C-alpha positions as CSV (number, residue, x, y, z in Angstrom):
1,M,72.9,100.8,-15.5
2,D,71.8,104.6,-15.1
3,E,68.4,105.8,-13.1
4,R,66.2,105.4,-16.1
5,T,67.1,102.5,-17.0
6,R,65.7,101.3,-12.5
7,T,62.4,103.8,-13.0
8,V,61.4,102.2,-16.5
9,D,61.6,99.3,-14.7
10,D,60.0,100.8,-11.3
11,E,57.2,102.0,-13.3
12,T,56.6,98.4,-15.5
13,A,57.0,95.5,-13.4
14,P,53.5,96.4,-11.1
15,E,52.0,96.3,-13.9
16,L,52.8,92.6,-15.2
17,R,51.9,91.8,-11.6
18,R,48.0,93.1,-12.0
19,T,47.7,92.3,-15.7
20,A,48.7,88.6,-16.2
21,P,48.1,85.6,-13.8
22,V,45.0,87.1,-12.0
23,P,42.0,86.9,-14.3
24,I,43.1,83.3,-15.7
25,I,42.6,81.6,-12.3
26,E,39.4,83.1,-11.9
27,T,38.3,82.1,-15.0
28,K,38.6,77.9,-14.5
29,R,37.0,77.4,-11.2
30,G,34.1,79.8,-12.7
31,S,33.6,77.2,-15.2
32,R,33.9,74.0,-13.0
33,F,31.1,75.2,-10.9
34,G,28.7,75.9,-12.9
35,L,29.4,72.7,-15.0
36,V,28.4,70.6,-11.5
37,A,25.2,73.0,-11.0
38,G,24.0,71.7,-14.4
39,L,24.6,68.4,-13.1
40,I,22.3,68.0,-10.2
41,V,19.7,70.0,-12.0
42,L,19.8,67.4,-14.8
43,I,19.4,64.5,-12.9
44,A,17.2,66.1,-10.7
45,V,14.8,66.9,-13.6
46,A,15.2,63.5,-15.0
47,G,14.2,62.2,-12.2
48,G,11.1,63.9,-11.6
49,G,10.1,63.4,-15.0
50,Y,10.3,59.9,-14.8
51,W,8.2,59.8,-11.8
52,L,5.7,61.4,-13.4
53,Y,5.8,59.0,-16.0
54,R,5.5,56.4,-13.4
55,S,2.6,58.5,-11.5
56,F,0.7,59.2,-14.7
57,Y,1.2,56.8,-18.1
58,A,1.3,53.8,-16.5
59,A,-0.3,53.8,-13.1
60,Q,-3.7,55.4,-14.4
61,P,-4.1,52.5,-17.6
62,A,-3.8,50.2,-15.4
63,S,-6.7,51.8,-12.6
64,T,-8.3,52.2,-15.6
65,A,-8.6,48.8,-16.6
66,A,-9.1,47.6,-12.7
67,R,-12.0,49.5,-12.3
68,N,-13.2,48.0,-15.8
69,P,-12.7,44.3,-16.7
70,Q,-14.7,44.5,-19.8
71,A,-11.7,46.4,-21.5
72,A,-9.9,43.0,-21.9
73,P,-12.1,40.1,-22.0
74,Q,-9.4,36.8,-21.7
75,S,-9.0,33.9,-23.6
76,V,-9.7,31.2,-21.6
77,G,-10.4,26.7,-21.3
78,A,-13.7,25.9,-20.5
79,A,-14.9,22.1,-19.6
80,T,-18.2,20.9,-18.9
81,V,-19.2,19.2,-15.6
82,G,-20.8,16.3,-15.9
83,K,-21.0,12.5,-14.3
84,G,-19.4,9.8,-14.5
85,D,-17.2,6.7,-12.5
86,I,-14.3,7.2,-10.4
87,R,-12.3,4.3,-8.6
88,V,-10.9,4.8,-5.6
89,I,-7.2,3.6,-6.3
90,V,-4.2,3.7,-3.4
91,N,-1.5,4.0,-4.9
92,A,1.9,2.4,-3.8
93,L,5.6,1.4,-4.5
94,G,5.8,-2.4,-4.4
95,T,8.9,-5.2,-4.7
96,V,7.9,-8.5,-6.7
97,T,8.6,-11.2,-4.1
98,P,8.6,-14.9,-5.2
99,I,6.5,-17.3,-3.1
100,A,9.6,-19.8,-3.1
101,T,12.9,-18.8,-3.0
102,V,15.3,-22.5,-2.7
103,T,18.7,-22.7,-2.6
104,V,20.0,-26.4,-3.3
105,Q,22.4,-27.9,-1.3
106,T,23.8,-31.2,-0.6
107,Q,22.9,-33.4,2.2
108,I,25.6,-35.2,2.3
109,N,29.5,-35.2,1.8
110,G,31.1,-36.1,-1.0
111,Q,32.6,-35.4,-4.8
112,L,30.1,-33.8,-7.5
113,L,29.9,-35.6,-10.2
114,E,27.1,-34.7,-12.9
115,V,25.4,-31.6,-13.1
116,G,22.1,-32.0,-14.8
117,F,20.8,-28.1,-15.6
118,T,21.9,-25.5,-18.0
119,E,22.1,-21.5,-16.3
120,G,18.8,-19.5,-16.4
121,Q,17.0,-23.3,-17.6
122,T,13.3,-23.6,-16.1
123,V,12.9,-26.3,-13.9
124,K,10.0,-28.7,-12.5
125,K,9.2,-30.4,-9.4
126,G,11.6,-33.5,-9.1
127,D,13.6,-32.5,-12.3
128,F,17.6,-33.6,-12.1
129,L,19.9,-31.4,-10.7
130,A,23.2,-32.7,-9.6
131,Q,24.6,-36.5,-8.7
132,I,27.3,-36.9,-5.8
133,D,29.5,-39.8,-5.6
134,P,27.3,-42.9,-4.4
135,R,30.3,-45.1,-4.1
136,P,31.0,-44.8,-0.4
137,Y,28.2,-44.9,1.1
138,L,27.0,-47.5,-0.7
139,L,29.8,-49.6,0.8
140,Q,28.5,-48.7,3.9
141,Q,25.2,-50.2,3.2
142,A,26.5,-53.2,2.6
143,Q,28.5,-52.7,5.9
144,F,25.6,-52.2,7.9
145,E,23.0,-55.2,6.2
146,G,25.7,-57.4,6.7
147,Q,25.5,-56.4,10.9
148,L,22.3,-56.7,10.9
149,A,21.8,-60.5,9.3
150,R,24.9,-61.1,12.2
151,D,22.2,-59.6,14.6
152,Q,19.1,-60.9,13.1
153,G,20.7,-64.5,13.8
154,L,21.3,-63.7,17.9
155,L,18.3,-62.8,17.9
156,A,16.5,-66.1,16.3
157,Q,19.4,-68.0,18.7
158,A,18.2,-66.4,21.3
159,Q,14.1,-66.5,20.7
160,V,14.6,-70.1,21.3
161,D,16.9,-70.4,24.2
162,L,13.7,-68.9,25.7
163,T,11.5,-71.1,24.5
164,R,13.3,-74.0,25.3
165,Y,13.8,-72.1,28.8
166,Q,10.3,-72.0,29.4
167,K,9.1,-74.8,29.1
168,L,11.8,-76.2,31.8
169,S,10.1,-73.2,33.8
170,E,7.2,-74.8,33.9
171,Q,8.6,-77.9,34.9
172,N,10.4,-76.4,37.7
173,S,13.7,-77.9,35.5
174,I,15.4,-74.7,35.9
175,A,15.3,-71.5,38.2
176,R,13.4,-69.2,37.1
177,Q,15.6,-66.5,37.1
178,Q,17.3,-68.1,34.6
179,Y,13.9,-67.8,32.5
180,E,13.5,-64.4,33.6
181,D,17.2,-63.6,32.2
182,Q,16.8,-65.3,29.3
183,V,13.7,-62.8,28.5
184,Y,15.6,-59.8,28.3
185,V,18.0,-60.8,26.1
186,V,15.3,-61.5,23.7
187,Q,14.8,-57.7,24.5
188,Q,17.9,-56.7,24.0
189,Y,18.6,-58.4,20.4
190,Q,15.6,-57.2,19.2
191,G,16.5,-53.5,19.8
192,V,20.1,-54.5,18.3
193,V,18.4,-55.3,15.1
194,K,16.1,-52.1,15.1
195,L,19.3,-50.0,15.3
196,D,20.7,-52.1,12.1
197,Q,18.1,-52.0,10.0
198,A,17.6,-48.3,10.5
199,Q,22.0,-47.7,9.6
200,V,20.8,-49.8,6.7
201,D,17.8,-47.4,5.7
202,Q,19.9,-44.1,6.2
203,Q,22.8,-45.4,3.4
204,K,19.3,-46.7,1.2
205,L,18.4,-43.2,1.5
206,N,21.8,-41.5,1.2
207,V,22.4,-43.5,-1.7
208,N,18.5,-43.3,-3.5
209,Y,17.8,-39.7,-2.4
210,Y,20.7,-37.4,-1.4
211,C,23.4,-38.7,-3.9
212,R,21.4,-37.7,-6.5
213,I,19.9,-34.0,-6.2
214,V,16.7,-33.4,-7.8
215,S,14.3,-30.3,-8.3
216,P,12.3,-28.7,-4.8
217,V,9.9,-26.2,-6.8
218,T,9.2,-25.4,-10.0
219,G,10.7,-22.7,-11.2
220,R,13.9,-20.4,-12.3
221,I,17.3,-21.9,-12.0
222,G,20.0,-19.3,-11.8
223,L,23.6,-19.4,-12.0
224,R,25.6,-22.2,-11.3
225,L,27.8,-22.0,-7.9
226,V,29.7,-24.8,-8.1
227,D,31.5,-26.7,-10.6
228,P,31.9,-30.8,-11.1
229,G,34.0,-32.5,-9.6
230,N,34.8,-30.2,-6.3
231,Y,34.0,-32.1,-3.2
232,I,30.9,-30.3,-1.6
233,Q,30.0,-30.4,2.4
234,T,26.7,-30.0,4.6
235,S,28.9,-26.6,6.0
236,N,29.3,-24.9,2.4
237,T,26.4,-22.0,2.7
238,T,26.8,-21.1,-0.9
239,G,25.2,-23.9,-2.2
240,I,25.3,-25.1,-6.2
241,A,22.4,-23.3,-7.5
242,V,19.5,-21.4,-6.9
243,V,15.7,-21.9,-8.0
244,T,12.9,-19.1,-8.0
245,Q,9.6,-20.0,-8.4
246,L,8.0,-17.1,-10.6
247,Q,4.6,-18.3,-11.4
248,P,2.5,-17.6,-9.7
249,I,4.7,-14.8,-7.9
250,T,3.6,-12.1,-5.1
251,V,3.9,-8.3,-5.2
252,I,4.6,-7.1,-1.5
253,F,3.8,-3.0,-1.0
254,P,2.7,-0.3,1.5
255,I,0.2,1.1,2.5
256,P,-1.6,4.0,4.7
257,E,-3.6,2.7,7.6
258,D,-5.9,5.8,7.1
259,D,-7.2,3.0,4.0
260,L,-7.5,0.3,6.4
261,P,-11.4,1.0,6.9
262,D,-12.5,0.8,4.0
263,I,-9.8,-2.4,2.8
264,L,-10.8,-5.1,6.1
265,P,-14.6,-5.2,6.1
266,Q,-14.2,-6.4,2.2
267,L,-10.9,-9.3,3.3
268,N,-13.2,-10.1,6.1
269,A,-16.2,-10.3,4.0
270,G,-14.1,-12.4,1.1
271,T,-13.7,-9.6,-1.4
272,P,-11.1,-9.9,-3.8
273,L,-9.8,-7.1,-3.6
274,E,-7.8,-5.8,-7.6
275,V,-3.9,-4.7,-7.5
276,S,-2.8,-3.9,-10.7
277,A,1.8,-4.3,-11.6
278,Y,2.7,-0.7,-13.7
279,D,6.6,-0.8,-14.4
280,R,8.7,1.7,-13.1
281,A,7.5,5.1,-15.1
282,N,4.5,3.9,-14.2
283,V,3.3,3.5,-17.4
284,K,3.0,0.3,-19.0
285,M,0.8,-2.6,-17.0
286,L,2.4,-5.7,-16.3
287,A,-0.2,-7.8,-14.6
288,T,-3.1,-7.7,-12.6
289,G,-3.6,-9.8,-9.3
290,R,-5.4,-10.4,-6.4
291,V,-4.7,-9.0,-2.7
292,A,-3.9,-12.5,-1.0
293,A,-2.8,-11.3,2.7
294,L,-2.5,-8.4,5.0
295,D,0.6,-8.2,7.8
296,S,-0.6,-8.2,11.2
297,Q,0.9,-5.4,12.3
298,I,1.1,-1.8,11.9
299,D,5.0,-0.6,11.1
300,T,4.5,2.7,13.2
301,T,7.5,4.2,12.3
302,T,5.6,4.8,9.0
303,G,2.7,4.2,9.7
304,T,1.8,1.8,6.9
305,V,1.0,-2.1,6.7
306,K,1.9,-4.5,4.0
307,V,0.0,-6.1,1.5
308,R,1.0,-9.1,-0.4
309,A,-0.9,-8.9,-3.6
310,Q,-0.4,-12.7,-6.2
311,F,-0.4,-12.7,-9.8
312,D,-0.6,-15.3,-12.2
313,N,2.3,-14.2,-14.0
314,A,1.8,-15.8,-17.6
315,D,4.3,-14.2,-19.7
316,S,6.7,-13.9,-16.9
317,L,6.6,-10.0,-16.7
318,L,7.1,-9.6,-13.4
319,F,10.6,-10.6,-11.9
320,P,11.7,-11.9,-8.4
321,N,13.1,-8.6,-6.5
322,Q,11.5,-5.7,-9.4
323,F,10.1,-2.4,-8.7
324,V,7.0,-2.2,-9.0
325,N,3.8,1.0,-9.0
326,A,0.9,-1.2,-7.6
327,R,-2.4,0.0,-8.0
328,L,-4.9,-1.2,-5.9
329,L,-8.9,-0.8,-6.2
330,V,-10.7,-0.4,-3.0
331,K,-13.7,0.3,-4.4
332,T,-15.8,2.3,-7.4
333,L,-18.1,5.3,-7.2
334,N,-20.6,4.9,-10.0
335,N,-22.7,7.7,-10.8
336,V,-21.0,10.8,-9.2
337,V,-20.8,14.6,-10.7
338,T,-17.0,15.2,-11.8
339,V,-14.7,17.9,-12.8
340,P,-11.5,18.0,-14.5
341,T,-8.5,18.7,-12.1
342,A,-6.6,21.2,-14.3
343,A,-10.2,23.4,-13.1
344,I,-9.2,22.8,-9.5
345,Q,-7.5,25.4,-7.8
346,R,-6.8,26.8,-4.1
347,G,-6.5,29.8,-1.7
348,A,-7.9,31.7,0.9
349,P,-11.6,29.9,0.5
350,G,-10.0,26.2,0.0
351,S,-10.9,24.2,-3.5
352,Y,-12.4,26.2,-5.6
353,V,-13.4,27.0,-9.5
354,Y,-14.3,29.5,-12.1
355,V,-17.9,29.0,-13.3
356,I,-18.5,30.4,-16.8
357,N,-22.4,32.6,-16.3
358,A,-24.8,32.6,-19.2
359,D,-23.3,36.4,-19.6
360,N,-19.6,35.4,-20.4
361,T,-17.8,36.5,-16.4
362,V,-17.3,34.3,-14.1
363,S,-17.4,33.2,-10.6
364,V,-15.4,32.6,-7.8
365,R,-17.2,28.9,-6.6
366,P,-15.9,27.0,-3.8
367,I,-16.4,23.2,-3.8
368,G,-15.9,19.6,-1.8
369,I,-13.1,17.5,-3.6
370,G,-13.6,13.5,-3.4
371,P,-11.3,11.2,-4.9
372,T,-9.1,12.1,-7.4
373,E,-8.6,9.3,-10.6
374,G,-6.3,10.8,-13.6
375,P,-7.8,14.0,-14.9
376,M,-11.1,13.9,-13.3
377,A,-12.0,13.7,-9.9
378,A,-15.6,13.6,-7.8
379,V,-17.2,16.6,-6.3
380,N,-19.3,16.6,-3.4
381,C,-20.5,19.3,-3.5
382,G,-21.1,23.2,-4.7
383,L,-20.8,22.1,-9.1
384,S,-24.4,21.0,-10.7
385,V,-23.9,18.5,-13.9
386,G,-24.2,21.2,-16.8
387,E,-21.9,24.0,-15.3
388,R,-18.7,25.3,-16.8
389,V,-15.6,25.6,-15.4
390,V,-12.7,27.4,-16.5
391,V,-9.8,25.0,-17.1
392,D,-6.9,27.2,-19.0
393,G,-5.7,30.9,-18.6
394,T,-7.0,30.4,-14.7
395,D,-3.7,31.9,-12.9
396,R,-5.4,35.7,-15.0
397,L,-8.9,35.7,-13.8
398,R,-10.5,37.3,-10.7
399,D,-14.1,36.9,-10.0
400,G,-16.6,38.7,-12.3
401,A,-14.1,38.9,-14.8
402,R,-14.9,38.6,-18.3
403,V,-13.9,35.9,-20.6
404,I,-14.0,34.1,-24.0
405,V,-14.1,30.8,-24.8
406,P,-12.5,30.3,-28.4
407,G,-15.0,27.4,-30.9
408,A,-16.9,27.5,-27.6
409,Q,-20.6,25.8,-28.2
410,P,-24.6,26.4,-27.4
411,Q,-24.3,24.3,-23.7
412,A,-25.6,21.5,-23.5
413,S,-28.4,20.3,-21.3
414,A,-26.6,17.9,-19.3
415,P,-24.1,15.4,-20.4
416,T,-24.1,11.5,-19.3
417,S,-20.5,11.1,-19.7
418,N,-17.1,12.4,-18.3
419,P,-16.1,15.5,-20.7
420,A,-13.8,16.0,-22.7
421,P,-11.4,19.9,-21.6
422,T,-12.6,22.0,-24.6
423,S,-9.0,23.1,-26.1
424,D,-7.8,26.0,-27.7
425,P,-7.3,25.2,-31.2
426,A,-4.7,27.3,-31.8
427,P,-2.7,30.6,-30.4
428,T,-4.9,33.7,-30.8
429,A,-3.2,37.9,-30.7
430,Q,-4.6,39.1,-27.4
431,P,-5.2,42.3,-26.9
432,P,-2.3,44.1,-25.3
433,S,-2.5,44.7,-21.5
434,P,-2.8,48.4,-19.9
435,G,0.2,48.3,-19.0
436,H,2.2,46.8,-22.9
437,P,4.9,49.4,-23.4
438,Q,2.9,49.6,-27.3
439,N,-0.7,50.7,-25.2
440,R,2.2,53.6,-23.3
441,R,3.4,54.8,-26.5
442,N,-0.1,55.6,-27.5
443,I,-1.4,57.8,-24.5
444,G,2.0,59.7,-24.3
445,K,1.2,60.9,-28.5
């Protein structure tokens, strides 16, 4: 290679190194930095816009509505305070308990020859239930009767000798000791005769009563526990069957000890207290009875005392060991101020209601609540007859808020019975709240 060629290469090589790589690297670094900065600015603008939207467009309408409650009257249901009767009832969970539950068992040993009942049958007191083989006891009866006859003959002979010895003793023909010994011999035979007679009577009892088993009570007999042909003994614990008395029947239920001051005076005075028994769902009434007895002590673990109520159970709706809901009527409050329980609210001031004023605004009114029966409660203080209270829509109210009662009638003077709450016939279109999205879009426009 000549010198001219090397000179050209040396002159062009530095230019190539200066122009090709350097501009490309600087361009890529600049584009990345601009992209990151743009994203940061965009996020900041979006956050500030959202904050302004929440502060101005959402908070301002809500605060405006709070300052002006007349802007959106609430649709509510109302009822009128009246007078009526409130029954003071103690509710409790009870169990149907029969007065008598008898397990029919044998009192002698022997083979069961016959069963005279059908499972589930209603039997009366004295009805035939079972027959045990009486032949072994008839033979024993005959044996004891023979022994009794023999001992009676010996007694008669001893009594004749005693009469003879008495005369001879009076004549001093025999020793007095012989006469006295004969007196005691007669007493011994008298005792033997009584023993024989008792044994005969025992066998008659076995044959006439224990071999023939009858029902001890009137009631329903359960499933047969032993079949005919088996040898049964007095040591058996299962028995032959179980007879349960159903009419009358009782219900045992606990009541709180705090209710005793209202119940005890009436029981001591002989006043009958009515008890109603309802089914497990507490919907259907099964029977009506009266308090029969009160337990003698309070259960310290639960603070309750057991009550037994008796029912005629003529239709047999109460069944042994059935679970029922018992309602004990303690007393009745007549002609008291009543209010629907749906109107009663509870909060910081205690129990209160929203009273509807003449200008269709509501006021918070604290009240004193008495006993409650179903949907109505007695009011001790705080309300007067004829005032209207809110029973539906109270969750959206506050003191001084304006309300609308759909289908409201002119206010009556003073009702004489428990009123029914005014129902809302159909849901009406409610005006959108200040914070509703529709209002927000309108404000934006």
